[in-house]
C-alpha positions as CSV (number, residue, x, y, z in Angstrom):
1,M,0.0,0.0,0.0
2,K,1.8,3.0,-1.2
3,Q,1.4,6.8,-1.9
4,L,2.3,7.1,-5.5
5,R,3.1,9.5,-8.3
6,R,2.2,13.1,-7.6
7,R,2.5,14.4,-11.1
8,S,-0.5,16.5,-12.1
9,T,-0.2,16.1,-15.9
10,L,-3.2,14.3,-17.4
11,V,-2.1,12.1,-20.3
12,A,-4.2,10.2,-22.7
13,T,-1.4,8.2,-24.4
14,G,-2.2,4.9,-22.7
15,A,-5.9,5.2,-23.4
16,A,-5.4,6.3,-27.0
17,A,-3.1,3.4,-27.7
18,A,-5.5,1.1,-25.9
19,L,-8.2,1.9,-28.5
20,L,-6.1,-0.1,-30.9
21,L,-6.1,-3.1,-28.5
22,I,-9.0,-5.5,-29.0
23,P,-8.4,-8.4,-26.6
24,A,-9.2,-11.8,-27.8
25,A,-11.3,-12.5,-24.7
26,V,-11.7,-16.1,-23.8
27,A,-15.1,-17.2,-22.4
28,F,-14.8,-17.9,-18.7
29,A,-18.1,-18.6,-17.0
30,N,-16.8,-18.3,-13.4
31,G,-13.3,-16.7,-14.0
32,N,-11.5,-19.7,-12.6
33,G,-10.7,-21.6,-15.8
34,G,-9.2,-25.0,-16.3
35,S,-5.6,-26.1,-15.7
36,D,-4.8,-25.4,-19.4
37,T,-6.1,-21.8,-19.5
38,S,-5.5,-20.4,-16.0
39,L,-3.0,-17.6,-15.7
40,R,-0.7,-19.9,-13.6
41,A,-0.8,-22.6,-16.2
42,L,-0.1,-20.3,-19.1
43,G,2.7,-18.6,-17.2
44,S,4.3,-21.9,-16.5
45,K,4.8,-22.5,-20.2
46,Q,7.4,-19.8,-20.2
47,G,8.7,-20.4,-16.7
48,L,7.0,-17.3,-15.2
49,R,5.1,-17.4,-12.0
50,I,1.9,-15.4,-11.9
51,G,0.8,-14.3,-8.4
52,T,-1.6,-12.3,-6.3
53,A,-1.6,-10.7,-2.8
54,V,-3.9,-12.5,-0.5
55,D,-6.0,-11.6,2.5
56,A,-5.4,-14.8,4.5
57,A,-8.5,-14.3,6.5
58,R,-10.7,-14.8,3.4
59,L,-9.2,-18.2,2.5
60,G,-11.6,-21.0,3.1
61,G,-14.5,-18.8,4.3
62,D,-15.1,-17.1,0.9
63,K,-15.4,-19.9,-1.7
64,G,-15.3,-17.6,-4.8
65,Y,-12.2,-15.8,-3.5
66,T,-10.5,-19.0,-2.5
67,D,-11.2,-20.7,-5.8
68,I,-9.7,-17.8,-7.8
69,V,-6.6,-17.8,-5.6
70,A,-6.1,-21.5,-5.9
71,G,-7.0,-21.9,-9.5
72,Q,-5.4,-18.8,-11.1
73,F,-2.1,-18.2,-9.4
74,S,1.2,-20.0,-8.9
75,T,2.6,-17.7,-6.2
76,V,0.9,-15.8,-3.3
77,T,2.0,-12.8,-1.3
78,A,0.9,-12.2,2.2
79,E,-0.9,-8.9,1.9
80,N,-0.7,-8.1,5.6
81,A,-0.2,-11.4,7.5
82,M,3.6,-11.3,7.5
83,K,4.0,-7.6,8.4
84,W,5.5,-6.7,11.7
85,E,2.4,-5.4,13.4
86,S,0.7,-8.7,12.5
87,V,3.3,-11.2,13.6
88,E,4.4,-9.4,16.8
89,P,1.6,-7.2,18.1
90,S,3.0,-7.4,21.6
91,R,6.7,-7.2,22.3
92,G,8.2,-10.7,22.3
93,V,4.9,-12.4,21.7
94,Y,4.5,-13.8,18.2
95,D,1.3,-14.6,16.3
96,W,2.0,-16.7,13.2
97,K,-1.5,-18.0,12.8
98,A,-2.6,-16.1,9.7
99,A,0.8,-16.3,8.0
100,D,1.1,-20.1,8.7
101,Q,-2.4,-20.5,7.3
102,L,-1.4,-18.9,4.0
103,V,1.8,-21.0,3.8
104,R,-0.3,-24.2,4.3
105,F,-2.7,-23.1,1.6
106,A,0.1,-22.4,-0.8
107,R,1.6,-25.9,-0.2
108,Q,-1.7,-27.6,-0.7
109,H,-2.1,-25.8,-4.0
110,G,1.4,-26.1,-5.4
111,Q,2.1,-22.4,-5.0
112,A,5.3,-20.5,-4.0
113,V,5.1,-17.8,-1.3
114,R,6.4,-14.3,-1.4
115,G,7.1,-12.9,2.1
116,H,6.2,-9.2,2.6
117,T,7.9,-7.4,4.2
118,L,10.8,-7.5,6.8
119,M,11.9,-3.8,7.0
120,W,9.3,-1.1,6.2
121,H,8.4,2.2,7.8
122,N,4.6,1.4,7.8
123,Q,2.5,-1.1,9.7
124,L,5.0,-1.4,12.6
125,P,3.7,-2.5,16.0
126,N,2.6,0.3,18.3
127,W,4.9,-0.9,21.1
128,L,7.9,-0.3,18.7
129,T,7.0,3.2,17.4
130,T,5.8,4.4,20.8
131,G,9.0,3.2,22.4
132,V,11.2,5.0,19.9
133,A,9.1,8.1,20.1
134,N,9.3,8.4,23.9
135,G,12.9,7.4,24.1
136,S,12.4,4.1,26.0
137,I,13.9,2.3,23.0
138,S,17.3,3.8,22.0
139,D,18.7,3.6,18.5
140,A,21.1,0.8,19.6
141,Q,18.2,-1.1,21.0
142,L,16.2,-0.5,17.9
143,R,18.9,-2.1,15.8
144,D,19.0,-5.2,18.1
145,I,15.2,-5.4,17.9
146,L,15.2,-5.3,14.1
147,H,18.0,-7.9,14.0
148,R,15.9,-10.2,16.2
149,H,12.7,-9.6,14.2
150,V,14.4,-10.4,10.8
151,T,16.1,-13.4,12.2
152,D,13.1,-14.8,14.0
153,E,10.6,-14.3,11.1
154,V,12.9,-15.6,8.3
155,T,13.8,-18.6,10.5
156,H,10.2,-19.4,11.2
157,F,9.5,-19.6,7.5
158,K,12.8,-21.1,6.5
159,G,12.3,-23.3,3.4
160,K,8.7,-22.2,3.0
161,V,9.2,-18.7,1.5
162,W,10.5,-18.4,-2.0
163,Q,11.1,-14.6,-2.1
164,W,11.3,-12.1,0.7
165,D,10.7,-8.4,0.2
166,V,13.5,-7.8,2.7
167,V,13.7,-4.0,2.5
168,N,10.7,-1.9,1.4
169,E,10.5,1.7,0.1
170,V,13.5,3.4,1.7
171,F,14.5,5.6,-1.4
172,A,13.3,9.1,-1.9
173,N,10.9,10.0,-4.7
174,S,11.7,12.5,-7.4
175,W,9.6,15.1,-5.6
176,E,11.5,14.7,-2.4
177,T,15.0,15.7,-1.3
178,P,17.2,12.6,-0.9
179,Q,20.4,11.9,0.9
180,A,23.5,11.9,-1.3
181,D,23.0,8.2,-1.8
182,G,19.3,8.6,-2.8
183,L,17.9,7.2,0.4
184,N,15.0,9.0,2.1
185,A,16.5,10.8,5.1
186,D,13.0,10.9,6.7
187,D,12.5,7.1,6.4
188,F,12.0,5.7,10.0
189,W,14.8,3.2,9.6
190,I,17.3,5.4,7.8
191,K,16.8,8.2,10.2
192,H,17.5,6.1,13.2
193,L,20.0,3.5,12.0
194,G,21.6,5.1,8.9
195,S,22.1,3.8,5.4
196,G,24.3,0.8,6.5
197,I,21.2,-0.9,7.9
198,V,20.0,-1.8,4.4
199,G,23.0,-4.1,3.8
200,D,22.8,-5.5,7.3
201,V,19.2,-6.6,7.0
202,F,20.0,-8.5,3.8
203,R,22.9,-10.2,5.6
204,W,20.7,-11.1,8.5
205,A,18.0,-12.5,6.3
206,H,20.5,-14.5,4.2
207,K,22.0,-16.1,7.3
208,A,18.5,-17.1,8.5
209,D,17.6,-18.7,5.2
210,P,20.4,-18.9,2.6
211,K,18.1,-20.4,-0.1
212,A,15.4,-17.7,-0.1
213,L,15.5,-15.0,-2.8
214,L,16.1,-11.7,-1.1
215,M,14.6,-8.6,-2.9
216,Y,14.6,-4.9,-2.5
217,N,11.0,-3.7,-3.2
218,D,9.9,-0.2,-4.2
219,Y,7.6,1.9,-6.5
220,N,8.4,4.4,-9.2
221,I,11.8,2.7,-9.8
222,T,11.2,2.1,-13.5
223,G,10.3,5.7,-14.5
224,E,6.5,5.7,-13.7
225,D,6.8,9.3,-12.3
226,G,8.2,10.5,-15.6
227,T,11.9,10.5,-14.6
228,N,14.6,7.9,-14.0
229,V,15.9,9.7,-10.9
230,K,14.7,7.1,-8.4
231,F,15.7,4.2,-10.8
232,Q,19.2,5.5,-11.0
233,A,19.5,5.9,-7.2
234,V,18.4,2.4,-6.6
235,Y,20.5,1.0,-9.4
236,D,23.7,2.7,-8.1
237,F,23.0,1.8,-4.5
238,V,22.3,-1.9,-5.2
239,K,25.3,-2.1,-7.6
240,N,27.4,-0.9,-4.7
241,L,25.9,-3.4,-2.3
242,R,26.6,-6.2,-4.7
243,E,30.2,-5.1,-5.1
244,Q,30.5,-5.3,-1.3
245,G,29.2,-8.9,-1.3
246,V,25.8,-8.0,0.2
247,P,23.5,-11.0,-0.5
248,I,20.8,-9.1,-2.4
249,D,19.3,-11.3,-5.1
250,G,16.7,-9.2,-6.8
251,I,14.6,-6.1,-7.3
252,G,10.8,-5.9,-6.8
253,E,9.2,-3.3,-9.1
254,Q,5.8,-2.7,-7.6
255,G,4.0,-1.7,-10.8
256,H,1.2,0.6,-9.3
257,L,-0.2,2.5,-12.3
258,D,-3.0,5.1,-12.8
259,T,-4.8,5.6,-16.2
260,Q,-4.7,9.4,-15.7
261,Y,-0.9,9.4,-16.2
262,G,1.2,8.3,-19.1
263,F,3.2,5.0,-18.8
264,D,6.5,4.7,-20.6
265,A,6.5,1.0,-21.3
266,Q,9.8,1.2,-23.2
267,R,11.6,2.8,-20.3
268,Y,10.0,0.4,-17.8
269,Q,11.3,-2.6,-19.7
270,A,14.7,-1.1,-20.2
271,D,15.0,-0.4,-16.5
272,L,14.0,-4.0,-15.6
273,Q,16.6,-5.2,-18.0
274,A,19.2,-2.9,-16.5
275,F,18.6,-4.5,-13.1
276,G,18.7,-7.9,-14.7
277,D,22.1,-7.1,-16.3
278,L,23.5,-6.5,-12.8
279,G,23.0,-10.2,-12.2
280,L,19.7,-9.6,-10.3
281,K,16.4,-11.4,-10.5
282,V,13.5,-8.9,-11.1
283,A,9.9,-9.3,-10.2
284,V,6.7,-7.2,-10.7
285,T,5.4,-7.4,-7.1
286,E,2.3,-5.3,-6.7
287,A,0.7,-4.6,-10.0
288,D,-2.6,-2.7,-10.3
289,V,-4.0,-0.1,-12.7
290,R,-6.4,2.3,-11.0
291,T,-8.8,4.8,-12.6
292,F,-11.5,7.3,-11.5
293,V,-14.8,5.6,-10.5
294,D,-18.4,6.5,-9.6
295,N,-18.1,5.3,-6.0
296,P,-16.0,2.9,-3.9
297,T,-18.7,0.2,-3.7
298,D,-19.6,-0.3,-7.4
299,Q,-16.3,1.1,-8.9
300,V,-17.7,1.8,-12.3
301,P,-15.2,3.9,-14.3
302,T,-16.3,7.4,-15.0
303,D,-14.4,7.7,-18.2
304,S,-15.3,5.3,-21.0
305,L,-11.7,5.1,-22.2
306,A,-10.8,3.4,-18.9
307,Q,-12.2,0.1,-20.1
308,Y,-9.4,0.2,-22.8
309,A,-6.7,1.9,-20.8
310,Q,-6.7,-0.4,-17.8
311,P,-6.1,-3.7,-19.8
312,Y,-3.6,-1.9,-22.0
313,E,-1.4,-0.8,-19.1
314,F,-1.8,-4.2,-17.4
315,S,-0.7,-5.8,-20.6
316,E,2.3,-3.5,-21.0
317,L,3.4,-4.3,-17.4
318,L,3.2,-8.1,-18.1
319,K,4.9,-7.9,-21.5
320,G,7.8,-5.9,-20.1
321,C,8.4,-8.7,-17.6
322,E,8.0,-11.4,-20.2
323,M,10.7,-9.7,-22.4
324,V,13.2,-9.8,-19.5
325,K,14.5,-13.3,-18.9
326,Q,15.5,-12.4,-15.4
327,C,11.9,-11.6,-14.5
328,V,10.8,-14.5,-12.3
329,S,7.2,-13.5,-11.3
330,F,4.4,-11.1,-12.0
331,T,2.1,-10.4,-9.0
332,V,-1.1,-8.4,-8.9
333,W,-1.8,-6.6,-5.7
334,G,-5.1,-8.1,-4.7
335,V,-7.7,-10.5,-6.0
336,Y,-10.7,-8.3,-6.8
337,D,-11.9,-4.7,-6.7
338,G,-14.2,-5.3,-3.7
339,D,-11.2,-6.1,-1.5
340,S,-8.7,-3.6,-2.9
341,W,-6.6,-1.1,-1.0
342,I,-7.1,1.6,-3.7
343,P,-10.5,3.2,-2.8
344,G,-9.4,3.8,0.7
345,T,-6.1,5.4,-0.3
346,F,-6.9,7.3,-3.5
347,G,-10.1,9.3,-3.2
348,G,-12.4,8.7,-6.1
349,E,-10.4,6.0,-7.7
350,G,-10.6,2.2,-7.9
351,Y,-11.2,-0.6,-10.5
352,G,-7.6,-1.5,-10.3
353,L,-7.5,-5.3,-10.3
354,L,-8.3,-8.2,-12.7
355,Y,-11.6,-9.1,-11.1
356,D,-14.5,-6.7,-10.4
357,V,-16.4,-6.1,-7.2
358,N,-18.5,-9.2,-7.9
359,L,-15.5,-11.5,-8.4
360,K,-16.1,-11.6,-12.2
361,P,-13.0,-11.4,-14.6
362,K,-12.6,-8.1,-16.4
363,T,-11.1,-7.4,-19.8
364,A,-7.7,-7.0,-18.1
365,Y,-7.9,-10.6,-17.1
366,S,-8.5,-12.0,-20.6
367,T,-5.8,-9.6,-22.0
368,L,-3.2,-11.0,-19.6
369,Q,-4.4,-14.5,-20.5
370,Q,-3.9,-13.7,-24.2
371,D,-0.4,-12.2,-23.6
372,L,0.6,-15.4,-21.7
373,R,-0.8,-17.6,-24.3
374,L,1.1,-15.8,-27.1
375,A,4.3,-16.1,-25.2
376,A,4.0,-19.8,-24.3
377,G,6.8,-22.0,-25.4
378,A,10.2,-23.1,-24.2
379,P,10.8,-21.7,-20.6
380,R,12.9,-18.6,-20.9
381,H,12.6,-17.3,-17.3
382,T,14.8,-18.6,-14.4
383,N,12.7,-19.0,-11.3
384,G,15.5,-19.5,-8.8
């Protein structure tokens, strides 16, 4: 859940190009599909995992939701169940119930798990932020607490989590003033522990599970805000970490888009490839394409062009990943519009996912299905 691109320019390029896109929609009565036409099955034909973020509390109790997650996706991300406030609501007292449930579900359905997230400035437990604010937790103690948290959580899920979003969103955006190294000086962790904490967290996670893929995850790092400033900062920083021997395996490009802004698909793919050329895996980790809607309940787009622009931009996100052999997974941030983070974060916007508020597949779904079908063949992606 991120606050994204603050550019005010309204651009119609994506929508205009989308008018030329006529998806060869495949008939799906319930949106679940068979093993030969599901997103997961089609992605497997090129070695690419297709995933979604999951609300663990809905699994089992909501059949329509559960069937889509099980039938369509080969990897699942814990939307909230693995965040610090969820797993350690009271200091020293862990609650793994929801996260363990998701891991069991994934194993039962042949899915890989993406762990999200170990170090982030949001959704921290109250005991931690309060202690830092009132001085009862010193910076030295904070470092020790973070070390223990990373070690304990990664150890708990050792051998069960395929990718970890180890560090999340510590770089400044193009509209902010960064440190000399591009990091956000106001980030909770950077402010208290300095830039060296980034490398340390990767070292701690690797020691706890040497076989997990360890990712840096962020938004606007492939030029979505109209510049390559943030991309360059992350690229330079990660390159330096790799040269120091820090065990960072990959980059997670979140992929949050908005139809009111232009999307430079060529730059996006080039930036993914540049990370790949560093010897890193890349993944699209939180894809959605939001637009203006009538209300947060029905989420009917107010602009008729949105029905073309949304699948077009989703398609460009996927195709960029498909064209980069180091891209190992493509994950949508949520299952359906009725359970999306977007309306609560961006006033007047929604309609960002592959399934509508009634759990019915949208044109964006059949467009991705078509893209995957066209790219099927000898596996060209290396999953790790």
